[in-house]
C-alpha positions, 0 to 999 in steps of 0.5 A: 172613353169606354174600353171593352175589357172582356166577359164574366160569367159563372159555372155553378157547381163546377170548376172556374177553369175555362171550358172549350166554349169559353176558350172559343168565345175569348178567341172570337172576341180577340179576333173581332174588329167590333170588340177592338180588344186584342187581349180580352179578359174572361172572369169565371166564378164557380162554386156552391151557395156557400163557397165561390172561387174566381179565376181570370184569364186573358187571351194572348197571341193564340193562347191563354194566360191565368192572370192571378191565382184563384180568388176566394171572394169578389165584389162585383159592382155594376158600372154605368157609363152614362149616369141616369139623368132622370 
């Protein structure tokens, strides 16, 4: 079973805090029947070439909750739902 968790993106040379656009996007996802994710997560990376910070937020009943303090490093790996059979 596949489950949609949310979105991730970066804010190069800026803050990892959610922008107005991020808040609107996460709200729209939470209210979307197609996404079927009432509490979507948004992970935002921000920083410079040598230093990145990551923050995650979840949509909860019309508000946003920071899931954990800033992360100093993160490893992002792709996930493929259907392995290549070729």
